[in-house]
N, C-alpha and C positions, 0 to 999 in steps of 0.2 A: 277741290276742295270735302270737307269731309260734316255728314247728317251727325246736328246733336241729337236725335232717337238715339239709330242705330247704331252711326259710324263707319256709312260705307261710304267712297268714295263716290261722288257724281257730277258729271260735269253743270245740267240745272239743276238748283236747288231754289225754290220754294222761299219765299222771307214769312213768317209766319210770328208776327211780333217780335221779340227778339233771337229767334232761333231760325239756323236753316234747317228746313225738312227736305227730303227728298221727295220725289212722287210717291213711291209706293209706303212713303210712311203715311203721306196725306190720305192714299187711298186706302187705308182702312178705317178712316171716317167714312161713311157708305153715302153719303147724300151729298159732304164736298168732295169729292171723290170723283163724285159723277160731274158735276159743276167744274169740277180743272179741268176735267177730259175733254169738256161738249162745250162750255159758255167760260171759258176763262175771265171773260171782262163780269160775267157775272159774280165770279168766284171770289175777286179782287174787289169789289164793292161788297161783297159781303163781307167778308175779311177786315175792310174798311168801317162799318156801319157798324159791328160788333165791337171793333176795339179789344181785339184779341192779343194781350200779352204774352203768350207764352204758348209750347206745344200741349200743354197739361188741359188749356182751357180751349183750345179747338177740340180737345176730343170730348167737352163736353159740351160741345153746341146740340141745341135739338133742334127736331123739329119742326117744329112750334116757333121756335126764332126766327128761321131760317124762311118759313111764311110767313114772317110778319114784317120782314125786309125785300122778297124777293119775290113773286108773282112768278110764280109755275106754269102755270096754264101759256099764260102772254110767253115765254120762254120758250116753249113746249118742250117741258120734262115734265115727264111719265115720273112718277113716283109709286114704287109697291105700295098699296093698301094695308094697315094694318089687323084691318075690319075683319071678325074672324065670326059667322054664325054659323052654328050650329043646326040643323033642319033633326026635326023628330021623324 
């Protein structure tokens, strides 16, 4: 099958909305790529709960949206923090 985003042939595709997307393209989204590699059930749950229609919507998913539906501490996923503190 061909990826609807990059056009490469791959045996395993993820169905994101109406698009078939290869794992390489899914991993372009940092958090969802991590969920795909480590917690496949949580990845599929997030796709169903957020009602993603296509790949463009998938790439616009924010960390806040995911934190509302998935408890990352419970499934032991460690995400990098974005807080930066400058000390004088």
